[in-house]
LUMVEX-636250 format. One record per residue (C-alpha): x, y, z; residue number from 1; residue in three letters. Coordinates in Angstrom, 2 decimals. Each point is the difference from the previous one (the first is absolute). Layout:
// LUMVEX-636250
REC       px       py       pz  seq  type
REC        X        Y        Z  NUM   ALA
...
***
This chain:
// LUMVEX-636250
REC       px       py       pz  seq  type
REC    89.69   107.89    84.28    1   MET
REC    -1.78    -2.77     1.59    2   HIS
REC    -2.16    -2.23    -2.08    3   ARG
REC    -2.48    -1.22     2.48    4   ILE
REC    -2.74    -2.66    -0.52    5   VAL
REC    -2.59    -1.31     2.43    6   PHE
REC    -1.06    -3.37    -0.97    7   LEU
REC    -3.29    -0.21     1.59    8   GLU
REC    -1.26     3.56     1.21    9   ARG
REC    -3.74    -1.64     1.35   10   ASP
REC     1.98    -2.05     2.25   11   SER
REC    -0.24     2.86     2.10   12   ILE
REC    -2.90     2.48     0.59   13   ARG
REC     2.00     3.13     1.29   14   ALA
REC     0.95     3.17    -1.47   15   ALA
REC     3.09    -0.28    -1.13   16   ILE
REC     2.26     3.15    -0.33   17   ARG
REC     2.61     0.20    -2.52   18   ARG
REC     3.83     0.02     1.21   19   PRO
REC     1.37     3.13     0.57   20   ASP
REC     2.77    -1.08    -2.85   21   VAL
REC     0.46     0.24    -3.66   22   PRO
REC    -1.46    -2.95    -1.58   23   HIS
REC    -2.76    -1.59    -2.25   24   LEU
REC    -2.85    -1.20     1.74   25   TRP
REC    -1.57    -3.07    -1.84   26   GLU
REC    -2.86    -1.99     1.78   27   GLU
REC    -2.61    -3.33    -0.95   28   TYR
REC    -2.85    -1.20     2.06   29   PRO
REC     1.34    -3.35    -0.55   30   ALA
REC     2.20    -1.93    -1.84   31   THR
REC     0.10    -3.19    -1.12   32   ALA
REC     3.33    -2.91     0.16   33   PRO
REC     0.11     0.68    -4.27   34   GLU
REC     0.20     4.09     0.39   35   GLN
REC     2.58     0.61     3.01   36   VAL
REC     3.35    -0.28    -2.39   37   TYR
REC    -2.11     2.63    -2.57   38   GLU
REC    -0.58     2.13     3.05   39   ARG
REC     3.35     0.23     1.52   40   LEU
REC     2.48    -0.67    -2.70   41   LYS
REC     0.89     3.94     0.35   42   ASP
REC    -0.88     0.56     3.30   43   ALA
REC     2.45     1.03     2.57   44   THR
REC    -2.27    -0.69     2.83   45   ILE
REC    -2.65    -2.83     0.39   46   ALA
REC    -2.86     0.38     2.75   47   ILE
REC    -1.43    -3.55     0.55   48   THR
REC    -3.02    -0.95     2.61   49   ASN
REC     0.02    -3.59    -0.63   50   LYS
REC     0.82    -0.31    -4.00   51   VAL
REC     3.02    -2.74    -0.59   52   VAL
REC     3.44     0.89    -0.66   53   LEU
REC     2.25    -2.69    -0.20   54   ARG
REC     3.93     0.00    -1.19   55   GLY
REC    -0.22    -1.46    -3.14   56   GLU
REC    -2.46     3.62    -0.75   57   LEU
REC     2.07     2.18     1.90   58   LEU
REC     3.22    -0.92    -2.27   59   GLU
REC    -1.95     1.04    -2.87   60   ARG
REC    -0.12     4.12     1.78   61   LEU
REC     3.07     1.14    -0.36   62   PRO
REC    -1.15     3.53     0.53   63   ALA
REC    -2.24    -1.11     3.85   64   LEU
REC     2.21     1.50     2.85   65   GLN
REC    -2.58    -0.02     2.72   66   TYR
REC    -3.04    -2.52     0.98   67   ILE
REC    -2.75     1.96     2.21   68   ALA
REC    -1.81    -3.16     1.51   69   GLY
REC    -3.79     1.85     0.78   70   ALA
REC    -0.80    -2.77     2.64   71   ALA
REC     2.13    -1.41     3.24   72   THR
REC     0.30    -3.69    -1.48   73   GLY
REC     2.75    -0.31    -2.62   74   THR
REC    -0.89    -4.16    -0.83   75   ASP
REC    -0.61     1.63    -3.67   76   ASN
REC     3.43     1.73    -0.71   77   LEU
REC     3.53    -2.40    -0.32   78   ASP
REC     1.54     1.57     2.63   79   LEU
REC     3.13    -2.11    -0.58   80   ALA
REC     0.32     0.60    -3.90   81   TRP
REC    -0.37     3.70     1.52   82   CYS
REC     2.12    -0.17     2.81   83   ARG
REC     2.98    -1.85    -2.54   84   GLU
REC    -0.30     2.62    -2.59   85   HIS
REC     0.00     3.05     2.35   86   GLY
REC    -3.78     0.61    -1.09   87   LEU
REC    -1.42     2.52     2.79   88   PRO
REC    -3.45    -1.27     1.64   89   VAL
REC    -2.03     1.57     2.48   90   SER
REC    -3.24    -0.88     2.04   91   ASN
REC    -2.93     2.20     2.18   92   ILE
REC     0.21    -0.94     3.81   93   ARG
REC    -2.07     1.08     2.65   94   GLY
REC    -3.10     1.06    -1.90   95   TYR
REC    -2.10    -2.79     1.15   96   ALA
REC     0.96    -0.21     3.56   97   VAL
REC    -3.71     1.15     1.13   98   ASN
REC    -2.20    -1.35    -3.22   99   THR
REC     1.32    -3.32    -0.02  100   VAL
REC    -0.06    -0.62     3.70  101   PRO
REC    -3.57     1.08     0.36  102   GLU
REC    -1.32    -2.21    -2.94  103   HIS
REC     2.00    -2.97     1.74  104   VAL
REC    -1.80     0.81     3.47  105   MET
REC    -3.35    -0.06    -2.16  106   MET
REC     0.63    -3.17    -1.12  107   LEU
REC     1.09    -1.26     2.97  108   ILE
REC    -3.22     1.38     1.72  109   LEU
REC    -2.67    -0.70    -2.62  110   ALA
REC     1.48    -4.04     0.36  111   LEU
REC     0.25    -0.41     4.08  112   ARG
REC    -3.31     1.38     0.49  113   ARG
REC    -2.00    -1.73    -3.30  114   GLN
REC    -1.00     3.20    -1.38  115   MET
REC    -0.52    -1.84    -3.50  116   LEU
REC    -1.64    -3.21     1.34  117   ALA
REC    -2.47     1.93     2.29  118   TYR
REC    -1.00     2.96    -2.44  119   ARG
REC    -0.82    -3.11    -2.76  120   ALA
REC    -1.98    -1.89     3.10  121   ASP
REC    -1.93     3.66    -0.17  122   LEU
REC    -0.46    -0.06    -4.00  123   LYS
REC    -1.35    -3.11     0.62  124   ALA
REC    -2.54     0.67     2.71  125   GLY
REC     1.44    -1.82     2.93  126   ARG
REC    -0.36     2.81     2.12  127   TRP
REC    -3.51     0.63    -0.74  128   GLN
REC    -0.98    -3.58     0.35  129   ARG
REC     2.15    -0.26     3.27  130   ALA
REC    -1.73    -0.59     3.70  131   ASP
REC     2.14     1.94     2.06  132   MET
REC     1.49     3.77    -0.75  133   PHE
REC     3.20    -1.68    -1.19  134   CYS
REC     1.43    -3.21    -1.30  135   PHE
REC     3.11    -1.44     0.72  136   PHE
REC     0.78    -2.26    -3.70  137   ASP
REC     3.86     1.29    -0.20  138   HIS
REC     2.52     0.39     2.68  139   PRO
REC     1.07     3.46     0.28  140   ILE
REC     3.66     0.81     1.58  141   ARG
REC     1.40     2.68     1.08  142   ASP
REC     3.11     1.48    -0.82  143   LEU
REC     1.26     1.07     3.73  144   ALA
REC     2.12    -3.22     1.27  145   GLY
REC     0.32    -1.38    -2.99  146   SER
REC     3.00    -0.33    -1.68  147   THR
REC     1.58     1.21    -3.36  148   LEU
REC     3.06    -1.21    -2.11  149   GLY
REC     1.32     2.84    -2.09  150   LEU
REC     2.75    -1.00    -3.15  151   ILE
REC     1.58     3.11    -0.91  152   GLY
REC     1.32     2.46     2.42  153   ARG
REC    -0.07     2.88    -2.32  154   GLY
REC    -2.26     3.14     0.25  155   SER
REC    -2.80    -1.88    -0.70  156   LEU
REC     0.44    -2.94     2.07  157   GLY
REC     0.77     2.60     3.04  158   GLN
REC    -3.17     2.13    -1.26  159   GLY
REC    -2.07    -3.34     0.56  160   VAL
REC     1.78    -0.81     3.17  161   ALA
REC    -0.94     3.63     1.84  162   ARG
REC    -3.79    -0.70    -1.06  163   LEU
REC     0.43    -2.78     1.40  164   ALA
REC     0.84     0.38     3.31  165   ALA
REC    -2.60     3.04     0.30  166   ALA
REC    -2.34    -3.29    -0.52  167   PHE
REC     1.74    -1.59     2.80  168   GLY
REC     1.42    -2.56    -2.02  169   MET
REC     3.51    -1.86     0.68  170   ARG
REC     2.30     0.74    -2.77  171   VAL
REC     2.31    -2.99    -1.07  172   LEU
REC     2.57     0.58    -2.95  173   TRP
REC     1.38    -2.62    -2.00  174   GLY
REC     3.00    -1.14    -0.59  175   GLU
REC     1.22    -0.96    -4.01  176   ARG
REC    -1.09    -3.44    -0.91  177   LYS
REC     2.96    -2.30     0.19  178   GLY
REC     2.05     2.59     1.86  179   ALA
REC     3.06    -1.61     1.51  180   ALA
REC    -1.04     2.08     3.25  181   GLY
REC    -2.31     2.16     1.48  182   VAL
REC     0.80     3.99     0.58  183   ARG
REC    -0.94     1.72     2.89  184   ASP
REC    -3.52     1.09     0.61  185   GLY
REC    -1.07    -2.76    -2.78  186   TYR
REC    -1.23    -3.55     0.35  187   VAL
REC     0.82    -3.29    -2.46  188   ALA
REC    -2.20    -0.12    -2.29  189   PHE
REC    -1.38    -3.19     0.55  190   ASP
REC    -0.87     1.49     3.64  191   THR
REC    -1.89     3.13    -2.07  192   LEU
REC    -2.20    -2.15    -1.49  193   LEU
REC    -1.24    -2.63     3.05  194   ALA
REC    -0.97     3.63     1.88  195   GLU
REC    -1.35     2.10    -2.61  196   SER
REC    -3.82     0.39     0.31  197   ASP
REC     0.95     2.60    -2.78  198   VAL
REC     3.05    -0.12    -2.13  199   LEU
REC     0.33     2.97    -2.41  200   SER
REC     2.87    -0.01    -2.68  201   LEU
REC     1.96     3.45    -0.85  202   HIS
REC     2.93    -1.59    -1.63  203   CYS
REC     0.99     0.49    -3.63  204   PRO
REC    -0.27    -2.47    -2.41  205   LEU
REC     3.45    -1.38    -0.80  206   THR
REC     1.10    -3.63    -0.64  207   ALA
REC     0.57    -0.48     3.57  208   GLU
REC    -3.70     0.51     0.87  209   THR
REC    -1.80    -1.11    -3.07  210   ARG
REC    -2.62    -2.87     1.12  211   GLY
REC     1.51     0.78     3.44  212   MET
REC    -3.76    -0.88     1.41  213   ILE
REC    -1.22    -3.35    -1.57  214   GLY
REC    -1.76    -3.01     0.96  215   ASP
REC     2.27    -0.94     2.77  216   THR
REC     0.03     3.33     1.72  217   GLU
REC    -3.57     0.32    -0.12  218   LEU
REC    -0.05    -3.29     1.51  219   ALA
REC     2.40     0.97     2.51  220   ALA
REC    -1.97     3.08     1.04  221   MET
REC    -3.45     0.24     2.43  222   LYS
REC    -3.00    -1.80    -1.09  223   ARG
REC    -1.89     3.46     0.54  224   ASP
REC     2.98     2.39    -1.25  225   ALA
REC    -0.44     3.02    -2.30  226   ILE
REC     2.70     0.49    -2.51  227   LEU
REC     0.27     3.63    -2.18  228   ILE
REC     1.79     0.71    -2.74  229   ASN
REC     0.32     3.67    -1.00  230   THR
REC     3.68    -0.45    -1.30  231   ALA
REC     0.18    -2.13    -3.16  232   ARG
REC    -1.99    -2.71    -1.49  233   GLY
REC     2.77    -3.01    -0.47  234   GLY
REC     0.94     0.16     3.47  235   ILE
REC    -2.51    -2.16     0.81  236   VAL
REC    -1.14    -3.46    -2.32  237   ASP
REC    -3.54     1.31    -0.57  238   GLU
REC    -1.44    -3.59    -1.55  239   THR
REC     1.26    -1.30     3.89  240   ALA
REC    -1.95     2.98     1.34  241   LEU
REC    -2.98    -0.63    -1.84  242   ALA
REC    -0.27    -3.49     0.79  243   ARG
REC     0.93     0.73     4.03  244   ALA
REC    -2.87     2.22     0.01  245   LEU
REC    -2.46    -2.35    -1.90  246   ARG
REC     1.30    -2.60     2.16  247   GLU
REC    -0.59     1.75     3.36  248   GLY
REC     3.47    -0.53     0.74  249   ARG
REC     0.99     3.88     1.06  250   ILE
REC    -2.67     2.40     1.36  251   GLY
REC    -0.01     2.71    -3.00  252   GLY
REC     2.15     2.29    -2.20  253   ALA
REC    -0.27     3.68    -1.37  254   GLY
REC     2.36     0.48    -3.25  255   PHE
REC     0.49     3.26    -1.54  256   ASP
REC     2.55    -1.43    -2.44  257   VAL
REC     0.20    -2.80    -2.68  258   LEU
REC     2.89    -1.60    -1.55  259   SER
REC    -1.38     1.39    -4.08  260   LYS
REC    -1.63     3.39     0.09  261   GLU
REC    -2.25     0.21    -1.45  262   PRO
REC    -1.19    -3.33     0.25  263   PRO
REC    -0.90    -0.46    -3.34  264   ARG
REC     0.45    -4.01    -0.43  265   GLU
REC    -1.92    -0.21     3.63  266   GLY
REC     1.48    -1.04     3.25  267   ASN
REC    -0.69    -2.75     2.84  268   PRO
REC    -0.98     2.73     1.95  269   LEU
REC    -2.47     2.11    -2.16  270   LEU
REC    -1.92    -3.34     0.08  271   ASP
REC    -0.37    -0.14     3.93  272   LEU
REC    -4.02     0.85     0.99  273   ASP
REC     0.85    -0.32     3.73  274   LEU
REC    -1.26     2.63     2.93  275   PRO
REC     3.67    -0.54     1.40  276   ASN
REC     1.65     1.26    -2.73  277   PHE
REC     0.51     3.57    -1.25  278   ILE
REC     2.29     1.10    -3.29  279   LEU
REC     0.29     3.62    -0.75  280   THR
REC     1.10     1.06    -3.51  281   PRO
REC     3.62     1.31     1.07  282   HIS
REC    -1.43     3.39     1.16  283   VAL
REC     1.53     0.29     4.19  284   GLY
REC     2.69     1.88    -1.62  285   TRP
REC    -2.59     2.45    -1.37  286   ALA
REC    -1.51     2.88     1.87  287   SER
REC     0.00     2.92    -1.32  288   ASP
REC     2.60     1.67     2.18  289   VAL
REC     2.42    -2.85    -0.42  290   ALA
REC    -0.24     0.09    -3.64  291   MET
REC     1.13     3.38     0.48  292   GLN
REC     2.89    -0.19     2.17  293   LYS
REC     0.96    -2.82    -2.68  294   LEU
REC    -0.13     2.50    -3.47  295   ALA
REC     1.69     3.23     2.58  296   ASP
REC     2.77    -3.11     1.24  297   GLN
REC     0.37    -1.11    -4.08  298   LEU
REC     0.71     3.08    -1.48  299   ILE
REC     2.15     0.84     3.21  300   ASP
REC     2.30    -3.05    -0.92  301   ASN
REC     0.04     1.19    -3.58  302   ILE
REC     1.53     3.66     0.29  303   GLU
REC     2.47    -1.22     2.98  304   ALA
REC     1.57    -2.39    -2.88  305   PHE
REC     0.19     3.03    -2.35  306   ALA
REC     2.28     1.93     2.87  307   ARG
REC     1.99    -3.21     0.27  308   GLY
REC    -1.67    -1.45     2.92  309   GLU
REC    -1.52    -3.69     0.44  310   ILE
REC    -2.99     0.06     2.26  311   ARG
REC    -1.64    -3.44     1.02  312   ASN
REC     2.64    -1.82    -1.90  313   ARG
REC    -0.58    -3.40    -0.10  314   VAL
REC     2.44    -0.82    -3.25  315   ALA
***
């Protein structure tokens, strides 16, 4: 009889069927850090989306047999500790292959075609006072013929590449920053920065990728380039980006993530009120269809574990 504890049920807006295994089910709308131990102390299976589970906590949970991650990202989990102590961990894969790429293309289109700038002009009465039937205050750039640089060649990066190709964009895959060599089908990281009209991030947040895009990298990009981040906020130095946007050293940026979410203590990007910057509240993954796929896969993973299998294993 498994005791399954879902620490943050409200993080998924979808129907969640109960696993077809003997179990007790316990769920909470959300869980604060100081509540985690008490809620998991007798659990055999923990379900978490963004609640942090580090080794110092996990070692106090001897009954825990399995962690079912309710997301693709696992930077909230101490995978090294789990591997060392044989605690299996699974994540969710492939559920956002349509919704995230569509969100990315929305951001790219809005920025390249100056949607926010022209909408602000319209609200200010600029069109109503125009001498001609239209005006050209903000340069519009087509996607066709432009270059999209991608960092991260998983299902989401590949989904963006397919949509970009349909728009007629040239797609480049970036090698890891600091890599000794360049793999076939990739370009050097520095080349990617220099040649991309749009740079989109689709890599996990790790010790190697944290702060990957900072002052130096932003300076190496084209002055009219656009940076898109729907991966993790910590991949980009947010203070450096805010400064580059204010000083006009980058063409624009579209973000769906911040380094701390929710940003209760503020964030440099929250202070920006610019027509070339778009920030959405980490909803690129959250179409109704995608969330239902996530919920179904989550239970599939738990049922597989109960049968002695580990699906989508990350530790």
